[in-house]
C-alpha positions as CSV (number, residue, x, y, z in Angstrom):
1,M,76.8,161.0,95.8
2,S,78.7,158.7,97.8
3,R,79.8,155.4,96.6
4,V,79.2,152.2,98.7
5,T,81.8,149.6,98.2
6,T,81.0,145.9,99.1
7,T,83.5,143.3,99.8
8,A,82.7,139.9,98.8
9,T,82.9,137.5,101.8
10,R,83.6,133.8,101.8
11,P,80.9,131.7,103.2
12,P,81.8,130.1,106.6
13,R,83.0,126.7,106.1
14,A,80.5,124.0,107.1
15,E,81.0,122.1,110.3
16,P,81.8,118.4,109.5
17,S,79.2,116.1,110.5
18,L,79.7,113.9,113.5
19,A,80.1,110.9,111.6
20,A,82.8,112.7,109.5
21,R,84.6,113.8,112.7
22,L,84.7,110.3,114.1
23,L,85.1,108.2,111.0
24,G,86.7,110.5,108.5
25,A,86.1,110.5,104.8
26,A,84.6,107.3,103.2
27,P,87.3,105.3,101.3
28,D,87.3,105.3,97.5
29,P,85.6,102.0,96.4
30,R,88.4,101.5,93.6
31,Q,91.1,101.9,96.3
32,A,89.2,99.5,98.5
33,R,89.2,96.8,95.7
34,W,92.9,97.3,95.1
35,A,93.5,97.0,98.9
36,W,92.4,93.5,98.6
37,W,94.2,92.5,95.5
38,G,97.6,94.0,96.4
39,P,98.0,92.2,99.7
40,L,96.6,89.0,98.2
41,V,99.2,88.9,95.5
42,A,101.9,89.6,98.0
43,M,100.5,86.8,100.1
44,V,100.4,84.4,97.4
45,V,104.0,85.0,96.3
46,G,105.2,85.2,99.7
47,G,103.4,81.9,100.7
48,A,104.8,80.2,97.6
49,L,108.4,81.2,98.8
50,R,107.6,80.0,102.3
51,F,106.5,76.7,101.1
52,Y,108.8,76.0,98.4
53,R,111.2,73.3,99.9
54,L,109.8,73.9,103.2
55,G,111.1,70.4,104.4
56,H,114.8,71.5,103.8
57,P,116.9,70.9,105.7
58,D,115.4,67.7,106.7
59,T,116.6,67.8,110.2
60,L,115.6,69.6,113.4
61,V,116.9,73.2,113.2
62,F,117.8,75.2,116.4
63,D,115.1,75.0,119.0
64,E,113.0,72.7,116.9
65,T,114.6,69.9,119.0
66,Y,112.4,71.2,121.8
67,Y,109.0,72.3,120.3
68,V,108.7,69.9,117.5
69,K,109.0,66.9,119.7
70,Q,106.9,68.4,122.5
71,G,104.2,69.2,119.9
72,W,104.0,65.5,119.0
73,S,104.0,64.4,122.6
74,L,101.0,66.6,123.0
75,V,99.2,65.0,120.2
76,L,99.9,61.4,121.6
77,Y,99.4,62.1,125.3
78,G,97.8,65.4,125.9
79,H,100.9,66.6,127.8
80,E,104.6,66.7,127.3
81,R,106.8,63.6,128.2
82,E,110.5,63.4,128.6
83,V,112.5,61.6,125.9
84,R,113.8,58.4,126.9
85,D,117.4,58.7,128.4
86,D,118.5,55.3,126.9
87,L,118.3,56.6,123.3
88,E,121.6,57.7,121.9
89,E,120.3,59.9,119.0
90,P,116.6,60.7,119.6
91,N,116.8,63.6,117.2
92,E,117.9,61.4,114.3
93,L,115.2,58.9,115.2
94,F,112.5,61.6,115.1
95,T,113.9,63.0,111.9
96,N,113.5,59.7,110.4
97,G,110.0,59.5,111.3
98,T,110.2,57.5,114.7
99,G,108.0,59.1,117.0
100,D,108.3,56.5,119.8
101,I,111.0,58.1,121.7
102,W,109.1,58.9,124.9
103,G,109.6,57.6,128.5
104,P,106.9,57.5,131.2
105,D,107.9,60.6,133.1
106,P,106.4,64.1,132.5
107,D,108.9,66.9,131.1
108,L,109.2,70.3,132.8
109,V,108.3,72.5,129.9
110,V,108.6,76.3,130.3
111,H,106.2,77.6,127.6
112,P,102.5,77.0,127.5
113,P,101.1,74.7,124.9
114,V,99.1,76.8,122.2
115,G,102.1,77.0,119.8
116,K,103.1,73.3,120.3
117,W,99.6,72.4,119.7
118,M,99.6,74.2,116.3
119,I,102.9,72.5,115.5
120,G,101.6,69.1,116.6
121,A,98.5,69.7,114.3
122,G,100.8,69.8,111.3
123,E,102.6,66.7,112.4
124,W,99.3,64.8,112.9
125,V,98.1,65.9,109.4
126,F,101.2,65.3,107.5
127,G,103.1,62.8,109.6
128,L,106.8,62.8,110.8
129,E,108.2,61.3,107.7
130,S,109.1,64.9,106.5
131,S,110.0,68.0,108.4
132,F,107.3,69.6,106.3
133,G,104.9,68.3,108.8
134,W,106.4,70.2,111.7
135,R,106.9,73.3,109.9
136,V,103.7,73.7,108.0
137,A,101.8,75.4,110.8
138,A,104.6,78.1,110.9
139,A,104.3,78.5,107.2
140,V,100.5,78.8,107.3
141,V,100.4,81.6,109.8
142,G,103.4,83.3,108.2
143,T,101.7,83.5,105.0
144,L,98.3,84.6,106.3
145,S,100.0,87.4,108.3
146,I,101.1,88.9,105.0
147,L,97.5,89.4,104.0
148,L,96.4,90.5,107.5
149,L,99.1,93.2,107.9
150,G,97.9,94.5,104.4
151,R,94.4,94.8,105.7
152,V,95.5,96.4,108.8
153,A,97.3,99.1,106.8
154,W,94.3,99.6,104.7
155,H,92.2,100.2,107.8
156,L,94.8,102.7,109.1
157,W,95.3,104.7,105.9
158,H,92.7,103.7,103.3
159,N,95.3,103.6,100.7
160,A,95.8,100.7,98.5
161,A,99.6,101.4,97.9
162,L,100.4,101.7,101.4
163,A,98.4,98.4,102.3
164,T,100.3,96.5,99.3
165,A,103.6,98.0,100.5
166,A,103.0,96.8,104.0
167,A,102.0,93.3,103.0
168,T,105.1,93.2,100.5
169,L,107.6,94.3,103.2
170,L,106.5,91.6,105.5
171,A,106.5,89.1,102.8
172,V,110.3,89.9,102.1
173,D,111.4,90.3,105.6
174,G,114.1,87.7,106.2
175,H,113.5,87.3,109.9
176,H,109.8,86.8,109.4
177,F,110.6,84.5,106.5
178,V,113.0,82.2,108.5
179,H,110.6,82.0,111.4
180,S,107.8,80.9,108.7
181,R,109.9,78.1,107.7
182,T,110.7,76.8,111.3
183,G,108.9,75.1,114.0
184,L,109.6,77.5,116.8
185,L,106.9,79.3,118.9
186,D,107.6,83.0,118.3
187,I,105.9,83.1,114.9
188,F,102.7,82.1,116.6
189,V,103.1,84.7,119.1
190,M,103.3,87.2,116.3
191,W,100.2,85.7,114.6
192,W,97.9,86.0,117.6
193,V,98.9,89.3,118.6
194,L,98.6,90.6,115.0
195,V,95.0,89.0,114.9
196,A,94.3,90.8,118.2
197,F,95.6,94.1,116.7
198,W,93.6,93.8,113.6
199,A,90.4,93.0,115.6
200,L,90.9,96.1,117.9
201,V,91.5,98.4,114.9
202,R,88.0,97.0,113.5
203,D,86.6,97.7,117.0
204,R,87.9,101.2,116.8
205,Q,85.8,101.7,113.5
206,D,82.7,99.9,114.9
207,G,82.9,101.8,118.2
208,R,83.0,105.1,116.4
209,R,80.2,104.1,114.0
210,R,78.1,103.2,117.1
211,L,78.9,106.4,118.9
212,A,78.2,108.5,115.8
213,H,74.8,106.9,115.4
214,R,73.7,106.8,119.1
215,W,75.0,110.2,119.9
216,G,74.0,111.9,116.7
217,R,70.3,111.1,116.9
218,L,70.0,112.7,120.3
219,S,68.7,116.3,120.9
220,A,70.8,118.8,122.7
221,A,68.5,118.4,125.7
222,Q,68.9,114.6,125.7
223,R,72.8,115.0,125.5
224,D,72.7,117.2,128.4
225,R,70.9,114.6,130.4
226,M,73.7,112.1,129.3
227,P,77.0,113.8,130.3
228,L,79.0,110.5,130.0
229,G,77.7,109.8,126.5
230,P,75.8,106.6,125.4
231,P,76.7,103.3,126.1
232,L,77.9,101.4,123.0
233,G,76.7,97.8,123.8
234,L,78.7,94.5,123.5
235,R,81.9,95.3,121.5
236,W,82.3,91.7,119.6
237,W,85.6,92.8,118.0
238,R,87.0,93.6,121.3
239,L,85.9,90.1,122.6
240,A,87.7,88.5,119.7
241,A,90.9,90.3,120.7
242,G,90.6,89.0,124.1
243,V,90.4,85.3,122.9
244,S,93.4,86.1,120.5
245,L,95.5,87.6,123.2
246,G,94.8,84.6,125.6
247,L,96.0,82.4,122.7
248,A,99.1,84.6,122.5
249,V,99.8,84.2,126.2
250,G,99.1,80.5,125.7
251,T,102.0,80.5,123.2
252,K,104.5,82.5,125.4
253,W,104.0,84.5,128.4
254,S,105.5,87.5,126.5
255,G,101.9,87.8,125.2
256,L,101.0,89.5,128.5
257,F,102.8,92.7,127.5
258,F,100.6,92.9,124.4
259,L,97.6,92.4,126.5
260,A,98.4,95.2,128.6
261,V,99.5,97.7,125.9
262,F,96.7,96.9,123.4
263,G,94.1,97.1,126.3
264,L,95.5,100.7,127.1
265,M,95.6,101.5,123.4
266,T,91.9,100.6,122.8
267,V,90.8,102.7,125.6
268,L,92.7,105.7,124.6
269,W,91.0,105.4,121.2
270,D,87.6,105.5,123.0
271,L,88.8,108.5,125.0
272,G,89.5,110.3,121.7
273,A,86.2,109.5,120.3
274,R,84.1,110.7,123.1
275,R,86.1,113.9,123.3
276,A,85.7,114.4,119.5
277,A,82.0,113.7,119.7
278,G,81.6,116.5,122.2
279,V,80.7,114.5,125.2
280,R,80.7,116.9,128.2
281,R,82.3,114.4,130.6
282,W,84.3,112.5,128.3
283,W,87.1,111.4,130.6
284,V,84.7,109.9,133.0
285,G,82.4,108.6,130.2
286,T,85.4,106.7,128.7
287,L,86.3,105.1,132.1
288,V,82.8,104.0,132.8
289,R,81.2,103.3,129.4
290,D,84.5,101.9,127.6
291,G,87.3,101.3,130.0
292,I,85.6,99.0,132.6
293,P,83.8,97.0,129.7
294,A,87.1,96.8,127.8
295,F,88.7,95.3,130.8
296,L,85.9,92.8,131.4
297,L,85.9,91.8,127.7
298,M,89.7,91.4,127.4
299,V,91.4,90.4,130.6
300,P,89.0,87.6,131.9
301,V,88.3,86.3,128.4
302,A,92.1,86.1,127.7
303,L,92.5,84.2,131.2
304,V,89.8,81.8,130.4
305,T,91.2,81.3,127.0
306,Y,94.6,80.7,128.6
307,L,93.4,78.2,130.9
308,A,91.3,76.4,128.2
309,S,94.7,76.0,126.3
310,W,95.9,73.6,129.1
311,T,92.9,71.2,128.5
312,G,95.3,68.5,127.6
313,W,97.1,68.9,130.9
314,F,93.8,69.0,132.8
315,V,92.1,66.0,131.4
316,T,95.2,63.7,131.6
317,D,97.0,62.6,134.7
318,G,100.6,62.3,133.7
319,G,101.4,66.0,133.0
320,Y,104.2,67.7,135.2
321,K,103.0,68.4,138.7
322,R,99.5,67.3,137.7
323,Q,99.2,65.7,141.1
324,W,101.1,68.1,143.2
325,A,98.0,69.4,145.0
326,Q,97.1,65.9,146.2
327,D,100.6,65.5,147.8
328,N,100.5,69.0,149.4
329,P,96.8,69.4,150.7
330,A,95.7,73.0,151.1
331,T,94.8,74.6,154.5
332,G,92.4,77.5,155.1
333,P,90.9,79.4,152.1
334,G,93.2,77.5,149.7
335,G,91.0,74.4,150.3
336,L,88.3,76.3,148.0
337,V,90.5,76.2,145.1
338,P,90.3,73.0,142.9
339,D,93.3,70.8,143.2
340,S,94.1,71.0,139.4
341,L,94.3,74.8,139.7
342,R,96.6,74.7,142.6
343,S,98.8,72.2,140.9
344,L,98.9,74.4,137.8
345,W,99.9,77.4,140.0
346,S,102.6,75.6,141.6
347,Y,103.8,74.5,138.1
348,H,103.8,78.2,136.8
349,Q,105.7,79.2,140.0
350,E,108.5,76.8,138.9
351,V,108.5,77.9,135.3
352,L,108.5,81.8,136.4
353,S,111.7,80.9,138.7
354,F,113.3,79.3,135.5
355,H,112.7,82.3,133.4
356,T,113.8,84.9,135.7
357,G,117.0,82.8,136.7
358,L,117.9,82.0,133.1
359,Q,121.5,83.0,132.8
360,N,124.1,81.0,130.8
361,E,126.7,81.8,128.1
362,H,125.5,81.3,124.6
363,A,127.3,82.4,121.4
364,W,124.0,83.8,119.9
365,S,122.5,85.6,122.8
366,S,122.1,89.3,122.4
367,S,121.0,92.6,124.1
368,P,117.7,94.0,123.1
369,W,119.5,97.2,122.3
370,S,120.9,95.5,119.2
371,W,117.7,93.9,117.9
372,T,116.3,96.6,115.5
373,V,119.7,97.3,114.1
374,Q,120.3,93.7,113.5
375,G,123.3,93.6,115.7
376,R,123.3,89.9,116.3
377,P,120.8,87.9,114.1
378,T,120.6,84.3,115.6
379,L,122.0,81.5,113.6
380,F,119.5,78.6,113.2
381,Y,121.6,76.3,111.0
382,S,125.0,75.8,109.4
383,Q,127.0,73.3,107.5
384,W,130.5,73.8,106.0
385,P,130.8,71.3,103.1
386,E,134.1,71.0,101.0
387,R,134.1,70.3,97.2
388,G,132.1,67.3,96.3
389,E,129.9,67.3,99.5
390,Q,126.3,68.1,99.4
391,G,126.7,69.4,95.9
392,C,129.5,71.8,96.6
393,E,131.3,72.7,93.4
394,A,133.8,75.3,95.1
395,E,136.7,74.7,97.2
396,A,134.6,75.3,100.3
397,C,131.0,76.0,100.7
398,V,128.4,77.0,103.3
399,S,124.7,75.9,103.9
400,Y,123.3,78.6,106.2
401,I,120.0,79.8,107.9
402,A,120.4,83.2,109.5
403,S,117.4,85.1,110.9
404,L,118.8,88.2,109.5
405,G,116.0,90.8,108.8
406,N,115.5,92.8,105.6
407,L,117.5,96.0,106.3
408,F,114.9,98.2,104.6
409,V,112.6,97.0,107.1
410,W,114.8,96.9,110.3
411,W,117.1,99.8,109.7
412,G,114.4,101.9,108.0
413,A,112.1,101.4,111.0
414,T,115.0,102.2,113.5
415,A,115.4,105.6,111.7
416,G,111.7,106.0,111.5
417,L,111.0,105.5,115.2
418,V,111.9,109.1,115.9
419,V,109.7,110.5,113.2
420,V,106.7,108.2,114.1
421,L,107.0,109.2,117.8
422,F,107.0,112.9,116.8
423,L,103.9,112.5,114.8
424,W,102.3,110.6,117.7
425,L,103.3,113.1,120.5
426,F,102.9,116.4,118.6
427,G,100.8,115.5,115.5
428,R,98.4,113.4,117.6
429,D,98.4,111.0,114.7
430,W,96.7,107.7,116.1
431,R,98.1,105.8,113.3
432,A,101.5,106.6,114.4
433,G,100.5,105.5,118.1
434,A,99.1,102.3,116.7
435,A,102.4,101.5,114.9
436,L,104.3,102.1,118.1
437,T,102.3,99.9,120.2
438,G,103.4,96.5,119.0
439,I,107.1,97.6,119.4
440,V,106.3,99.1,123.0
441,A,104.8,95.7,123.9
442,G,107.2,93.4,122.0
443,W,110.5,95.0,122.5
444,L,110.7,97.4,125.4
445,P,110.0,94.9,128.1
446,W,113.0,92.8,127.2
447,F,115.2,95.7,128.5
448,L,114.0,94.8,132.1
449,Y,115.7,91.3,131.5
450,Q,119.1,92.1,130.2
451,T,120.7,89.9,132.9
452,R,118.8,86.9,131.5
453,T,119.9,85.0,128.4
454,I,117.9,86.3,125.5
455,Y,118.1,86.1,121.7
456,S,117.1,88.4,118.8
457,F,114.9,86.0,117.2
458,Y,112.2,87.0,120.0
459,A,111.7,90.1,118.0
460,V,109.7,88.5,115.3
461,A,106.7,89.0,117.4
462,F,106.7,92.8,116.7
463,V,108.1,92.6,113.0
464,P,104.6,93.7,111.7
465,W,104.8,96.9,113.7
466,L,108.3,97.7,112.4
467,V,106.7,97.5,109.1
468,L,103.9,99.8,110.1
469,V,106.5,102.3,111.2
470,V,108.1,102.3,107.8
471,V,104.7,102.6,106.2
472,T,103.8,105.5,108.4
473,C,106.9,107.2,107.0
474,M,105.8,106.2,103.5
475,A,102.5,107.9,104.2
476,L,104.4,111.1,104.8
477,V,106.3,110.9,101.6
478,L,103.2,110.0,99.7
479,G,101.5,113.1,101.0
480,A,97.9,113.7,102.1
481,P,95.0,112.8,99.9
482,D,94.4,116.5,99.1
483,A,98.1,117.1,98.0
484,S,98.8,118.1,94.5
485,P,98.8,115.4,91.9
486,R,102.6,116.0,91.2
487,R,103.4,115.4,94.7
488,R,101.3,112.3,95.0
489,R,102.8,110.9,91.9
490,W,106.5,111.5,93.1
491,G,105.6,110.2,96.4
492,A,104.1,107.0,94.9
493,V,107.4,106.6,92.8
494,A,109.4,106.8,96.2
495,V,107.0,104.3,97.9
496,V,107.4,101.9,95.0
497,A,111.1,102.3,94.7
498,Y,111.6,101.7,98.4
499,T,109.5,98.5,98.3
500,V,111.2,97.1,95.1
501,A,114.6,97.8,96.9
502,A,113.5,95.6,99.9
503,V,112.4,92.8,97.5
504,L,115.7,92.8,95.8
505,M,117.5,92.8,99.0
506,F,115.6,89.8,100.1
507,F,116.3,87.8,97.1
508,W,120.0,88.7,97.5
509,Y,119.8,87.0,101.1
510,Y,117.5,84.2,100.0
511,P,120.4,81.6,99.9
512,V,121.4,82.3,103.6
513,H,117.7,82.1,104.6
514,T,117.1,78.6,103.1
515,A,120.4,76.7,103.6
516,Q,121.4,76.7,100.0
517,V,124.9,75.4,99.3
518,I,126.8,78.3,98.1
519,P,130.6,79.1,97.8
520,R,132.1,80.4,101.0
521,E,133.2,83.6,99.1
522,E,129.3,84.2,98.2
523,W,128.5,83.7,101.8
524,T,130.9,86.5,102.9
525,W,129.4,88.9,100.3
526,R,126.1,88.5,102.3
527,L,127.3,88.3,105.8
528,W,128.9,91.8,105.9
529,F,129.8,92.1,109.6
530,D,131.8,89.8,112.0
531,F,128.9,90.1,114.4
532,W,126.6,88.5,111.9
533,T,128.6,85.3,111.7
């Protein structure tokens, strides 16, 4: 009698549903709650530090001499005017609350008005009697960006610890901190591009949810008749991103690079979604169903938003080159363009010529090669009191504001760039690609302008993405959600330890971010290298 042996076979693994393929596992509700509380606490603490003694020093710092005064001119006249040339100390008058320093002539300003309107709003609400008024808008967006980056990290990883780490690292970055306490424009560029990025991350989730719903309810025969996949309707988050990017360009033209890179990013996300959903002609479907609508929802919307930001210039008569078209009548098809737009175009041509030709010696200019390693952080303010001056109790003291980034963010991100690039190229990790986009848009274009005078303080525009690079590496250390509890526990310890080290470094450098009067010896303990001073 023969014996029949049977081998137990493992049942085949169930194919994940379309929604699971496109959206991943649903987040843990407990994690979701902590992903609000952690970044909120980081924002409250970071905001308190930014607002504490915000008016110190009570004088125009670095390029505040341009943008703070131009912001007030916008409030008064709707456009920027030149400061009267008969005033010997206009900065001192302005600092003391005297806003009547303007002559009748328009000023050639080389940056659009959005950031200056935001500065001017703070001045209008709080007045000129204290420098608090001209810095409060920067402090507000700097504080809100802490929470917003935490929420971005949550939507990327669905992990509360990583979301809190992202918010905390931004809160304690010295470069971001100094800009949050100074009336310059770059913090507003950072804010609007971060808002746009958050909106596009939300659009990715919303678009995949729509695709799963509309594609999943079709039968196989219906799918065969729709080789491009379904249309996804009006993408409101993408529209919001277009408005935000228009406001970024309306602060500084460098926002154009973010518009280009983010536009490509969001279409590539759609490409991956249609391919994962099994759409037969996913490449063409993405171009027709997503790419063209994405362009129309972002680029024209950004352009209209940008033009709207010049409303003050349009509705007044005294702006720079406002009457140029009347003195230079158009011929041919140019006559169909309104005079105001032709005048603005001529103005923009002059500004572009200024930017491309800007070459002068400056002690704090730097090459973009040095930015992420903090090769030449910009000096915003310095005083050198002796004993008995400004509260100095040592033989010699220093009061200093250096836009020196937290090395756990900047050096950590510099080292992590290779890892994150590898994850994106070979691991096809969309989160890694997302972390790289802001750096590609905010940093790489400056390598094309190395003959121009440029400064490392421009880099604040992409600080949030440096943080995301660090957090991407933290996610590797933490381990996948299905990793062993021991691995996850030790990974969490490493993430917390790194974040705490960054917090400690921030407080060590706090005196040279806030113009505290400290002995010169203590100043040298913090400014380690000659190229930092």
